[in-house]
N, C-alpha and C positions, 0 to 999 in steps of 0.2 A: 394881736390879742385875739383869743378865741372866746366863745361863749363860756366854756369851762373856766378859763382864767377869770373872766368877769364874775361868774357865779362864786368862785372861791373867794375873791376879794370882797364882794358884797356880803357874803356870809361872815367873813372875818371882821368886817367893819360894822355891820348892822344886824347880823343874824339872818336866818333864812326868810325868804319872802313868805308872806301870809299864805300864799297859795302853793308853796313848794318851790323846788329848785327851778332856776332859770333854764328854759329849753328853747330850741329854735322856734317852736310854735308860739312862744310867749315873748319873743325878743322885741316885738312892737307894742307891747302893753306898757302903759305909762308907769313910771316909778310909783306914783300915788296909788294906782290900782294894784300894784304889787305889794304895797304896804311900806314903801320907803319914803321918808320925808327928805326935806332939803339938807338937813344935817347929815343924813346917811349918804347923800350924793356928794357932799363936800368931803367927808371922810374917805369915801371910796375914791374920789378923784385924787386926793392926797396920796393914798396908798398906791394907786396906779402910777402917779408921777414918780414916786420913789422907786417902784419896781422896774419901770420902763425908762427911767432917766429922762422924763419929760417935764415940761413946764406947761401947766394948764391954768390959764387965768380964771379967777373966781367967777367973773361975769360970764365966761364961756361955760363953766360948769353949771351955772343956774339955767342956762338955755337947754341943757340936755334933758329931754323929757322921757326917753325910752332907753332900754339897754342897747338897741341898735344905734341910737345916736352916740352913745359912749364908744361902742365898737368902731363905728365909722370914724369918729374923731381920733381916737387913739391910733388906729391903724394908719390914718392919713399922716399923723405926726411922726409915727415910727418910720414911715417911708420917706419922709421929707429930709 
């Protein structure tokens, strides 16, 4: 999964971040600071699971604090 993939899915699920599109410079910014709440994270995780054929437990989703956390998790699951 790339930053562009994640940005596309975030926008589809919850709209564009308050501060604009996700970039490499902002990948470590918390979802809260980007303007995304827990519901947005859950919807995003569900879409990612569907698109990439993954199973991501809800408790694991709630531990994801930044876009980098999501990218790291998804890419580790895809490689597994």
